[in-house]
N, CA, C and O of each residue as an XYZ file, in Angstrom:
584
protein
N       1.078     -1.304      0.032
C      -0.290      0.254     -0.058
C       1.103      1.394     -0.511
O       2.322      1.357     -0.342
N       0.383      2.117     -0.993
C       1.429      3.385     -0.712
C       1.124      4.457      0.150
O      -0.087      4.679      0.140
N       1.704      5.141      0.826
C       1.594      6.114      1.717
C      -0.180      7.200      1.208
O      -1.113      7.454      1.970
N      -0.086      7.467      0.183
C      -1.342      7.951     -0.683
C      -2.411      7.081     -0.203
O      -3.282      7.393      0.609
N      -2.256      5.956     -0.791
C      -3.292      4.988     -0.613
C      -4.279      5.090      0.976
O      -5.426      5.145      1.418
N      -2.909      5.065      1.340
C      -3.164      4.546      3.231
C      -3.650      6.343      3.750
O      -4.586      6.518      4.530
N      -3.206      6.989      3.428
C      -3.897      8.437      3.502
C      -5.546      8.331      3.055
O      -6.435      8.993      3.590
N      -5.678      7.676      2.322
C      -7.017      7.982      1.501
C      -7.892      7.135      2.447
O      -8.832      7.653      3.050
N      -7.566      5.772      2.581
C      -8.112      4.842      2.906
C      -8.510      5.581      4.761
O      -9.160      4.778      5.431
N      -8.335      6.274      5.141
C      -8.140      6.682      6.728
C      -8.667      8.034      6.542
O      -9.079      8.439      7.629
N      -8.826      8.917      5.592
C      -9.546     10.104      5.376
C     -11.016      9.511      5.234
O     -11.966     10.052      5.800
N     -11.180      8.137      4.288
C     -12.614      7.600      3.987
C     -13.111      7.257      5.575
O     -14.054      7.859      6.088
N     -12.357      6.227      6.260
C     -13.276      5.481      7.290
C     -13.197      6.939      8.413
O     -13.365      6.549      9.569
N     -13.038      8.093      8.354
C     -12.833      9.102      9.091
C     -13.989      9.869      8.848
O     -14.614     10.274      9.829
N     -14.356     10.120      7.792
C     -15.887     10.324      7.214
C     -16.868      9.004      7.242
O     -17.868      8.983      7.960
N     -16.707      8.530      6.877
C     -17.552      7.371      7.029
C     -18.286      7.183      8.340
O     -19.490      6.969      8.479
N     -16.843      7.366      9.804
C     -17.923      7.903     11.222
C     -19.189      8.270     11.330
O     -20.043      7.661     11.973
N     -19.430      9.797     10.379
C     -20.495     10.446     10.355
C     -21.890     10.315      9.818
O     -21.814     10.704      8.652
N     -22.960     10.010     10.046
C     -23.826      9.905      9.200
C     -23.655     10.449      7.867
O     -23.347      9.873      6.824
N     -23.913     11.671      8.101
C     -23.719     12.932      7.023
C     -22.855     12.092      6.085
O     -23.298     11.844      4.963
N     -21.488     11.568      6.505
C     -20.391     11.654      5.518
C     -20.179      9.991      5.389
O     -19.217      9.371      4.937
N     -21.453      9.501      5.964
C     -21.458      8.144      5.513
C     -22.545      8.476      4.391
O     -22.305      7.817      3.379
N     -23.621      9.263      4.264
C     -24.486      9.647      3.185
C     -23.702      9.802      1.919
O     -23.809      9.238      0.830
N     -22.951     10.648      2.326
C     -21.887     11.579      0.976
C     -21.428     10.041      0.162
O     -21.654      9.722     -1.005
N     -20.668      9.210      1.308
C     -19.852      8.147      0.412
C     -20.850      7.561     -0.261
O     -20.888      7.812     -1.465
N     -21.989      6.573      0.353
C     -23.202      6.014     -0.441
C     -23.742      6.614     -1.370
O     -24.150      5.829     -2.226
N     -23.999      8.043     -1.671
C     -24.126      8.892     -2.882
C     -23.208      8.343     -3.831
O     -23.462      7.821     -4.916
N     -22.038      8.545     -3.239
C     -21.075      8.898     -4.211
C     -20.814      7.808     -4.890
O     -20.618      7.928     -6.099
N     -20.741      6.278     -4.167
C     -20.635      4.960     -4.631
C     -21.655      4.535     -5.573
O     -21.350      3.759     -6.479
N     -23.109      5.075     -5.412
C     -24.288      5.141     -6.208
C     -24.026      5.347     -7.949
O     -24.089      4.673     -8.978
N     -23.678      6.818     -7.489
C     -23.364      7.086     -8.967
C     -22.105      6.871     -9.746
O     -22.000      6.888    -10.972
N     -21.210      6.674     -8.901
C     -20.240      5.520     -9.563
C     -20.802      4.178    -10.625
O     -20.758      3.755    -11.780
N     -21.159      3.999     -9.722
C     -22.117      2.381    -10.040
C     -23.227      2.740    -11.070
O     -23.863      1.799    -11.547
N     -23.486      3.855    -11.412
C     -24.380      3.993    -12.635
C     -23.715      4.585    -13.502
O     -24.295      4.723    -14.579
N     -22.466      5.080    -13.403
C     -21.386      4.976    -14.728
C     -22.330      6.213    -15.682
O     -22.708      6.082    -16.846
N     -22.547      7.397    -14.776
C     -23.553      7.977    -16.073
C     -22.219      9.419    -16.528
O     -22.398     10.087    -17.547
N     -20.953      9.684    -15.575
C     -20.384     10.612    -15.706
C     -19.271     10.289    -14.688
O     -19.324      9.950    -13.506
N     -17.905     10.579    -15.820
C     -16.544     10.145    -15.306
C     -16.012     10.752    -14.389
O     -16.124     11.945    -14.104
N     -15.230      9.705    -13.740
C     -14.687     10.271    -12.264
C     -13.117     10.936    -12.438
O     -12.164     10.450    -13.047
N     -13.176     11.877    -11.883
C     -11.486     13.098    -11.872
C     -11.314     13.070    -10.279
O     -11.998     12.659     -9.342
N     -10.086     13.699    -10.419
C      -9.375     13.658     -8.961
C     -10.026     15.066     -8.283
O     -10.900     15.876     -8.596
N      -8.988     14.853     -7.063
C      -9.547     16.568     -6.509
C     -11.023     17.044     -6.200
O     -11.919     16.519     -5.540
N     -10.969     17.972     -6.757
C     -12.255     18.570     -6.614
C     -12.490     19.743     -7.587
O     -12.402     20.964     -7.457
N     -12.882     18.778     -8.800
C     -12.853     19.364    -10.397
C     -14.301     18.791    -10.838
O     -14.740     17.676    -10.557
N     -14.806     19.582    -11.427
C     -15.882     19.594    -12.688
C     -15.046     20.013    -14.078
O     -14.429     21.030    -14.395
N     -15.352     18.600    -14.832
C     -15.337     19.405    -16.442
C     -16.295     19.097    -17.091
O     -16.862     18.024    -16.884
N     -16.751     20.049    -18.126
C     -17.705     20.703    -18.629
C     -18.677     19.934    -18.339
O     -19.135     19.360    -19.326
N     -19.404     19.587    -16.912
C     -20.128     19.099    -16.539
C     -20.714     17.687    -17.138
O     -21.896     17.423    -17.360
N     -19.270     16.637    -17.389
C     -19.288     15.240    -18.174
C     -18.817     14.612    -17.298
O     -19.094     13.422    -17.147
N     -17.838     15.392    -16.368
C     -16.912     14.338    -15.227
C     -17.285     14.999    -14.293
O     -18.068     15.934    -14.459
N     -16.571     14.492    -12.517
C     -16.992     15.282    -11.743
C     -16.014     14.426    -10.648
O     -15.625     13.260    -10.709
N     -15.758     15.535     -9.562
C     -15.429     14.948     -8.266
C     -15.931     13.708     -7.785
O     -16.832     13.150     -8.412
N     -15.366     13.111     -6.547
C     -16.401     11.911     -5.840
C     -17.399     12.700     -5.556
O     -18.520     12.448     -5.997
N     -17.103     14.018     -4.604
C     -18.391     14.455     -3.755
C     -19.745     15.237     -5.079
O     -20.933     15.456     -4.844
N     -19.089     15.455     -6.220
C     -19.550     16.469     -7.137
C     -20.362     14.357     -8.191
O     -21.345     14.352     -8.932
N     -19.844     13.548     -7.970
C     -21.054     12.598     -8.028
C     -22.297     12.097     -6.964
O     -23.272     11.380     -7.186
N     -21.942     12.635     -5.980
C     -22.960     12.097     -4.751
C     -23.932     13.488     -5.021
O     -25.061     13.427     -4.535
N     -23.556     14.756     -5.777
C     -24.386     15.698     -5.832
C     -25.287     15.066     -6.862
O     -26.489     15.034     -6.599
N     -24.813     14.502     -8.131
C     -25.629     14.369     -9.363
C     -26.398     13.091     -9.231
O     -27.368     12.950     -9.977
N     -26.073     12.067     -8.319
C     -26.484     11.088     -7.411
C     -27.774     11.419     -6.923
O     -28.930     11.118     -7.219
N     -27.230     12.111     -6.112
C     -28.778     13.077     -4.950
C     -29.492     13.815     -5.541
O     -30.447     14.176     -4.852
N     -29.459     14.397     -6.967
C     -30.231     15.346     -8.285
C     -30.964     13.767     -8.554
O     -32.036     13.597     -7.972
N     -30.528     12.815     -9.255
C     -31.003     11.941     -9.851
C     -32.362     11.121     -8.989
O     -33.439     10.715     -9.426
N     -31.905     11.099     -7.906
C     -32.874     10.649     -7.214
C     -34.035     10.910     -6.820
O     -34.966     10.185     -6.471
N     -33.853     12.589     -6.945
C     -34.893     13.428     -6.229
C     -34.672     13.740     -5.139
O     -35.652     13.989     -4.437
N     -33.380     13.852     -4.572
C     -33.181     13.716     -3.124
C     -33.033     15.261     -2.639
O     -32.756     15.413     -1.449
N     -33.176     16.305     -3.364
C     -32.254     17.557     -3.579
C     -32.520     17.973     -5.033
O     -32.680     17.194     -5.973
N     -32.550     19.667     -5.094
C     -32.907     20.285     -6.417
C     -31.898     20.385     -6.743
O     -30.893     20.540     -6.049
N     -32.034     20.281     -8.350
C     -31.122     20.469     -9.454
C     -30.244     21.649     -9.269
O     -30.002     22.043    -10.410
N     -29.677     22.371     -8.458
C     -29.460     24.076     -8.706
C     -28.368     24.578     -8.407
O     -28.155     25.679     -7.900
N     -27.385     23.493     -8.826
C     -26.188     23.555     -9.208
C     -24.898     23.894     -7.966
O     -23.687     23.994     -8.167
N     -25.721     24.031     -6.548
C     -25.261     24.498     -5.441
C     -24.341     23.015     -4.794
O     -24.174     22.873     -3.583
N     -23.962     22.285     -5.537
C     -23.324     21.053     -4.688
C     -22.428     21.425     -3.951
O     -22.604     20.993     -2.812
N     -21.181     22.272     -4.102
C     -20.669     22.326     -2.551
C     -21.304     22.754     -1.224
O     -20.995     22.293     -0.125
N     -22.839     24.310     -1.615
C     -23.624     24.026     -0.365
C     -24.091     22.774      0.467
O     -23.874     22.477      1.642
N     -25.128     21.844     -0.975
C     -25.438     20.549     -0.161
C     -24.525     19.348      0.338
O     -24.923     18.410      1.029
N     -22.836     19.595     -0.275
C     -22.224     18.574      0.474
C     -21.652     19.060      1.843
O     -21.246     18.174      2.595
N     -21.566     20.399      2.274
C     -21.402     20.947      3.047
C     -22.673     20.473      3.972
O     -22.309     19.498      4.630
N     -24.010     20.813      4.248
C     -24.584     20.833      4.350
C     -25.234     19.190      4.988
O     -25.828     18.960      6.042
N     -24.951     18.528      4.199
C     -25.274     17.122      4.558
C     -24.214     16.650      5.225
O     -24.625     15.889      6.101
N     -22.606     16.769      5.235
C     -21.379     16.484      5.934
C     -21.738     17.187      7.440
O     -21.688     16.425      8.406
N     -21.965     18.081      7.590
C     -22.366     19.130      8.953
C     -21.006     19.441      9.721
O     -19.903     18.895      9.690
N     -21.496     20.495     10.399
C     -20.028     21.905     10.736
C     -19.008     20.363     11.530
O     -17.796     20.416     11.738
N     -19.964     19.040     11.866
C     -18.633     17.986     12.243
C     -17.757     17.809     11.440
O     -16.557     17.979     11.653
N     -18.331     17.396     10.284
C     -17.785     16.875      9.473
C     -16.837     16.942      8.634
O     -15.863     16.222      8.413
N     -17.407     18.325      7.978
C     -16.738     18.881      6.623
C     -15.268     18.568      6.811
O     -14.589     17.596      6.480
N     -15.091     19.281      7.212
C     -13.237     19.402      7.870
C     -12.535     17.839      7.070
O     -11.449     17.667      6.518
N     -13.893     16.722      7.354
C     -12.930     15.413      6.769
C     -13.474     15.086      5.172
O     -12.933     14.403      4.302
N     -14.567     15.734      5.147
C     -14.706     16.196      3.512
C     -13.492     16.675      2.153
O     -13.220     16.398      0.985
N     -13.050     17.583      3.305
C     -11.704     18.065      2.601
C     -10.816     17.621      2.725
O     -10.041     17.916      1.815
N     -10.141     16.531      3.941
C      -9.699     15.967      4.163
C      -9.492     14.845      2.914
O      -8.492     14.693      2.212
N     -10.658     14.179      2.879
C     -10.941     13.468      1.553
C     -10.687     13.617      0.290
O     -10.141     12.757     -0.402
N     -11.124     14.894     -0.164
C     -10.607     15.607     -1.166
C      -9.562     15.396     -1.432
O      -9.346     14.516     -2.266
N      -8.785     15.910     -1.006
C      -7.175     16.322     -1.017
C      -6.624     14.856     -0.412
O      -5.432     14.640     -0.632
N      -7.279     13.944      0.242
C      -6.258     12.200     -0.429
C      -6.876     11.669     -1.620
O      -6.162     10.767     -2.059
N      -7.686     11.813     -2.176
C      -8.287     11.665     -3.676
C      -7.336     12.299     -4.764
O      -7.213     11.847     -5.903
N      -6.731     13.316     -4.305
C      -6.078     13.941     -5.247
C      -4.831     13.622     -5.295
O      -4.344     13.582     -6.425
N      -4.010     13.326     -4.221
C      -2.915     12.968     -3.597
C      -2.188     11.620     -4.222
O      -1.011     11.420     -4.520
N      -3.709     10.524     -4.325
C      -3.782      9.025     -5.182
C      -3.867      9.213     -6.180
O      -3.004      8.607     -6.815
N      -4.456      9.742     -6.720
C      -4.589     10.066     -8.078
C      -3.284     10.614     -8.781
O      -2.781      9.947     -9.685
N      -2.733     11.801     -8.391
C      -1.350     12.135     -9.187
C      -0.587     10.655     -8.995
O      -0.329      9.857     -9.897
N      -0.299     10.513     -7.560
C       0.773      9.367     -7.698
C       0.821      8.331     -8.206
O       1.775      7.758     -8.733
N      -0.281      8.009     -8.067
C      -0.401      6.244     -8.987
C      -1.224      5.974    -10.201
O      -1.216      4.898    -10.798
N      -2.285      7.534    -10.693
C      -3.275      7.083    -11.781
C      -3.062      7.902    -12.698
O      -3.839      7.790    -13.647
N      -2.010      8.989    -12.808
C      -1.594     10.144    -13.427
C      -1.198      9.592    -15.113
O      -0.499      8.588    -14.973
N      -1.310      9.761    -15.957
C      -0.990      9.357    -17.252
C      -0.160     10.252    -17.470
O       0.980      9.930    -17.802
N      -0.597     11.864    -17.313
C      -0.029     12.976    -17.705
C      -0.455     14.202    -16.641
O      -1.604     14.461    -16.282
N       0.534     14.751    -16.313
C       0.441     15.979    -14.964
C       0.396     16.927    -15.878
O       0.833     16.971    -17.028
N      -0.263     17.784    -15.140
C      -0.464     19.425    -16.414
C      -0.961     20.574    -15.492
O      -1.981     20.796    -14.840
N       0.418     21.310    -15.772
C       0.151     22.573    -14.822
C      -1.326     23.194    -14.246
O      -1.456     23.044    -13.031
N      -2.160     23.690    -14.752
C      -2.835     24.069    -14.418
C      -4.263     23.630    -14.291
O      -5.223     24.285    -13.884
N      -4.224     22.670    -14.623
C      -5.704     21.559    -14.578
C      -5.293     20.240    -13.984
O      -4.109     19.908    -13.930
N      -6.307     19.466    -13.524
C      -6.346     18.190    -13.018
C      -5.123     16.898    -13.930
O      -5.047     16.904    -15.159
N      -4.708     16.404    -13.497
C      -4.129     15.497    -14.304
C      -4.790     14.690    -15.072
O      -5.954     14.316    -14.928
N      -3.788     14.322    -16.182
C      -4.877     13.281    -16.941
C      -4.849     11.384    -16.535
O      -4.026     10.469    -16.518
N      -6.077     11.565    -16.301
C      -6.074     10.049    -15.311
C      -6.146      8.740    -16.419
O      -6.571      8.938    -17.557
N      -5.610      7.158    -15.898
C      -6.342      6.239    -16.724
C      -7.761      6.100    -15.628
O      -7.921      5.584    -14.521
N      -8.576      6.785    -16.502
C      -9.710      6.563    -15.527
C     -10.240      5.142    -15.591
O     -11.103      5.224    -14.717
N     -10.304      3.920    -16.028
C     -11.031      2.887    -16.114
C     -10.246      2.416    -14.994
O     -10.789      1.471    -14.422
N      -9.060      2.801    -14.465
C      -8.596      2.121    -13.337
C      -9.377      2.762    -12.045
O     -10.151      2.258    -11.231
N      -8.774      4.277    -12.221
C      -9.061      5.137    -11.456
C     -10.542      4.993    -10.683
O     -10.763      5.113     -9.478
N     -11.435      4.713    -11.711
C     -12.715      4.323    -11.218
C     -12.924      3.051    -10.485
O     -13.687      2.953     -9.524
N     -12.014      1.801    -11.116
C     -12.222      0.639    -10.436
C     -11.614      0.771     -8.632
O     -12.163      0.382     -7.601
N     -10.529      1.349     -8.802
C      -9.980      1.904     -7.360
C     -10.761      2.569     -6.620
O     -10.807      2.285     -5.423
N     -11.524      3.561     -7.119
C     -11.905      4.551     -6.135
C     -13.693      3.529     -5.713
O     -14.314      3.641     -4.656
N     -14.082      2.661     -6.882
C     -15.505      2.153     -6.328
C     -14.560      0.903     -5.144
O     -15.267      0.768     -4.145
N     -13.361      0.106     -5.033
C     -12.790     -0.599     -4.613
C     -12.891      0.438     -3.115
O     -13.909      0.238     -2.453
N     -12.194      1.197     -2.726
C     -11.577      1.832     -1.966
C     -13.426      2.245     -0.904
O     -13.403      2.144      0.322
N     -14.564      2.597     -1.524
C     -15.407      2.976     -1.366
C     -16.547      2.133     -0.227
O     -17.212      2.485      0.747
N     -16.310      0.759     -1.032
C     -16.761     -0.032     -0.616
C     -16.140     -0.574      0.692
O     -16.711     -1.102      1.646
N     -14.997     -0.343      0.524
C     -14.198     -1.095      1.689
C     -14.951     -0.008      2.734
O     -15.664     -0.514      3.600
N     -14.867      1.010      2.708
C     -14.669      2.234      3.700
C     -15.766      2.260      4.462
O     -15.849      2.590      5.645
N     -16.947      1.752      3.436
C     -18.594      1.655      3.848
C     -18.490      0.456      4.740
O     -19.566      0.181      5.271
N     -17.608     -0.243      5.016
C     -18.127     -1.677      5.834
C     -18.250     -2.776      5.513
O     -18.598     -3.557      6.399
N     -17.995     -3.377      3.963
C     -18.533     -4.114      3.233
C     -18.136     -5.609      4.523
O     -19.093     -6.266      4.932
N     -17.284     -5.813      4.811
C     -16.737     -7.293      5.674
C     -16.818     -8.347      4.366
O     -16.007     -8.301      3.442
N     -17.976     -9.345      4.444
C     -18.900     -9.732      3.842
C     -19.828     -9.383      2.876
O     -20.346    -10.103      2.023
N     -19.987     -8.186      3.100
C     -21.197     -8.063      2.489
C     -20.854     -7.596      0.874
O     -19.708     -7.285      0.550
N     -22.404     -7.587     -0.440
C     -21.808     -7.528     -1.035
C     -22.005     -6.231     -1.702
O     -22.965     -5.646     -1.200
N     -21.410     -5.528     -2.710
C     -21.491     -4.179     -3.125
C     -23.020     -3.493     -2.771
O     -23.241     -2.548     -2.014
N     -24.051     -4.332     -3.617
C     -25.389     -3.734     -3.520
C     -25.925     -3.983     -2.203
O     -27.095     -3.600     -2.195
N     -25.589     -4.446     -1.114
C     -26.042     -4.177      0.106
C     -25.168     -2.803      0.622
O     -25.598     -2.242      1.629
N     -24.152     -2.339      0.068
C     -22.802     -1.366      0.750
C     -24.237     -0.198      0.204
O     -24.834      0.531      0.997
N     -24.497     -0.273     -1.091
C     -25.041      0.776     -1.986
C     -26.318      1.302     -1.240
O     -26.448      2.502     -0.999
N     -27.414      0.209     -0.823
C     -28.466     -0.200      0.125
C     -28.648      0.630      1.587
O     -29.607      0.907      2.307
N     -27.019      0.898      1.630
C     -27.143      1.371      3.458
C     -26.871      0.445      4.454
O     -26.956      0.769      5.639
């Protein structure tokens, strides 16, 4: 395990300890499983067709009718995480960015997010989310359902 993967595992576990954080991770996982948009690193959205982990949660929440499509993803993520866990969201974003750059970047770009091996990145993020949500011997379907 790389240091970056260890950092991400810890950040995800810390976020999953809070009900709002757990909800964000579940929404993110369902969004990734739906496969409608690409996953990028850090805290980025690219032309509305690719987004970071919590952008995926926002889009999934909109598609499920849990909240309006008002393009205020940051406010919604903040509201779900709550004050006690918001700093953990920031830690997760930083850890995702670190892992993406260290292990999945095909090309680093100065003013934009790195060009990623997107299939490997999506697979790894999905695996880490399932693990963080405490699968043990549970299936991905059980984790997605909560």
